[in-house]
N, C-alpha and C positions, 0 to 999 in steps of 0.2 A: 317570585316563582325557583325553583332551582334550573339554573342549566350551564353550558358553558359553549365562548363562539369563538373562533377560527378568524383573524384578518389579516391577508383579502380571502373573499372568497372566492378568486377566482386567480391562477397566476398563466402571463402569457409570456415566453421568451422566443428568442430568432438562437439556435446554436447550431452552427453549420455543424456539418462532419467529421471527427476525429479533436473537436470543442468540449468547452463544459462551462456551466453557469449555475451560481448558487442564487436561489431565492432564500426569504425568512416567512413563516406564519410564526404569529403572533395566537397564542392561547392563552383561553383568560381560563377560571376556575369561577363561572358565580354560582356548584353543587351543592354550599351549606357544609362540606367536609373538605379534609387534604382527600384527592383523586387519583388518582396514575388512569395516565391516557394511552393508549393501546397506539403507535405508527405505523401506518401501513401502504401499501401501495396497488392500484388496482389499475390492469385497460379498462379506455373508454371503450366503446362499440356503437354504434345506428341501430336505437327501436325500430322494429316494424312498425309500430300505432305512432302519425300524425299527433305533433305536439306531445311525447312523452319526454321528456329533459331523457338527456347522452343515458345509456345504459350504464351502470357497474359491473364487470363483468369474471369479478369473482378470479380464481385461479386461471381461469382462462385469457388465455392472448386475444389480445383484437388485431382487427386487419393496420391498424396501424398503431405497432405495439409499444409505445413506453415503457412500462411497470419494470423491466427490468437495465435502464436508464434513468432510474429516477430513486434517491440513493439521500441515506440519513447516518447522519456518526450512531442516531439512539435508537434502539426498537418501542422504547416506551417515557415518559413524560410523569414527571408528581410534582404535583403544583398544588398549594398548602389555599385554600379556600381566602377568594379576592386576586390571588395571583395572578400575573402573565408575564410567559413566558417567549422569547424570538426561540421559535425551535431553526438553525438553517438547512437546505434541501437542494441538493444538485443533481443537476439533470447534465448525462456524459456520454454524450451522442459517439459513436463505434464509427471508425475511419467510413467501413463500410456501406453504411448504412444511406439508401434511394430514394425511399418515403421522405418527398417535403412538408409532409405532415405525419405530426405523432400526438397522440392524448393519450392519455389517462391519468388519473386522478390520485393525492395521499387522502389518505381517511385516516380518523383521527374516533377512536373507540372510547367508552370508557370502562376502565375496568372495574370487574365486582359486579353486583347484584345491580339493575337496575335501580333507581332514584324512582318512589313516586309519589305526589303532588298531597301534599293534607288536604281533606276535604274531599276535592273533586275528585283523588282517584285516579289520578290520569297519570299514564309512565310517561315520562320525561324519558325525551327523544334521546340517545344515548350517543349516536353512532353520525358522524357529519365526515360531508366528502367534499376534496377542493380541486376540481377543474385543472390540470394543468396542460393546456396546451399549447405544444414547439410545433414551429418552421423551420427546415433543413436548408431551405431554399432562398436566396432575394429574390428572387424573381416568379410567385410558383403561379400557378396556373388559375386564376379566379374566378367563376362567371357561377351562375342561378340564377335562378328564376323565378315568378311570383306566381303559382300552384293555385291559389284560393283565393276570390275576398268575396265573402257575402252576408246573411245574415246565416245563425246558427243554425237554425232549422230550415232557410231556405226561403223562408214567405217576403212576401214585399210590402205585403197592406197587414198591421202590427194593429191590434188595441191595447198595447200599451206604451209609452213616452218613453218608457226605459229599449233597449236594443240593444244586442250582445250579435258584433261581431266578430268572425273570427276571417283570419288572414293567417293564410299557410307558403310559404318559403321553401321553395327544393334548391340545392345547394352541386352544379354540375362540375364544381371543380375539381383539384388537388389536395388542398385543405382549408382548414373552417375557414368559414365567413360569420358577418355578425350581419346581417339585414337589419335598417330601422327609415324609419319614416314618418310622416303625423298624413294623420284619420282629420279630414275636416266634413263638414255638417253642416251645412246651406240649406234654406226653409224654401218658401217657395219664390222669394222677390229676391232669391240670389243674398240674403243678409245670413254671413258666418255665423251659426247657434252656439257652436263647442268645435273645440281641435283638442285631442289626446297623440301623444306619442306615442311613436310602433317600435320594441322592442329598445335597443340591438338585440337578437336572436341570436345564438351560438347556434350552428349549423356544422356537421363534423360531415367529410366528404361525402356523398353518396344518401344524405339524408335529406326528412322534410319534416320543419318542423311549423308548429301552428300556432298563434297567439290570437287570446278572446276577451276584445277590448267590451264591458258593457258602458253604455254610456246612455243618460236621459236627458228627450231632447229637449222636455217640455210637454205643454197641455195645449199650447194649439194645435187640431188640428189639421192635415193637410199635405200636400206634396211637397219631401225634403229628398236633399241627392250627400251621401256619402262620397268625401272622396279622397283617394290615397295617393298618395306621394311615396317611393320608397327605393329604397338603392340598395344594394348588395355589400354595405358600409367602408369597401375601398375605393369607392368617388368614382366605382367603373360601372357596372349597367343599374342603368336609374327607372322606373318601369310609373303610370300612372294609371286610373282605373276607377270611373265612376259603379254610383250605384246608386239606383233611384226606390226612394220607400214613401207610404204612403201609411202616413200615423194619422187614427183613431181611437185618442187614449179614453177606455172606458170612461173613466172617472169624468171628462171634457160633456160624451157623451150622456153619463147618466145626467150630468145637471141640467143638460138643453132640456132633457123629457121632463124635468121635475119644474122649471120655469116655466116648457110651454104650459104641461098640463096644470100646473099651479091659472096661470092667465088666462086657460080654454074655464076653469073652475068657475074663474074670478065674474070673468065675462057671460057666464050662463049665471053667474046667482047676479048679476047687475040687470038682469032684464027677472027673476024671477019680482 
């Protein structure tokens, strides 16, 4: 497959007003040809829809604007096929900035016509964005809380062993948070059936984001309990929530019906 990669996928920095810090992004060209990549900067904004990634704002300035303070010595970089190059970027925060958190992204875009995969005919993604999350104060206001924990359709009686659980968390503070936790599911007898990691989910100030976990409980019908333990990512606010589920996998029910029908037919045949 033809593609390019950028590493790391996110940069987090602490930069006091009046100071600057540098970070590097490694760009790898695996497009099958020499390629030029255009570098840019945009602000991040909070999406109005739960679960969406933070929005790239293009030429618009965000409430926590970082793009004017996100600098690079080059506007583009040309790489041979298979070449990796580390590109330095600088975050320079003016002395008068009072926002405790600033949020933007470095954009990397493949110049020229889009690549097309042979055979499949699919366009290869030609633009990537690397979020840059900056804190400007040592002791920000970190706060958040769980706003949703339920199955994706709200039903607690399910005819499938596969369960989709949606977790939504709200940021009430003035800097981004990264809530993370653990989802555990136990059966009727309190035995743990499975556990899944939740997050970390990056949430900008005043934002709400969600994560959906698809878990397979198994084919034994009965009462199950989904338990969530989650915290804001800074060792502060901790919450626990429980959810009761009644699972009746159709495969198991169908098998039982078939067995009962066969048994009844066998009993009837014996009496003939």
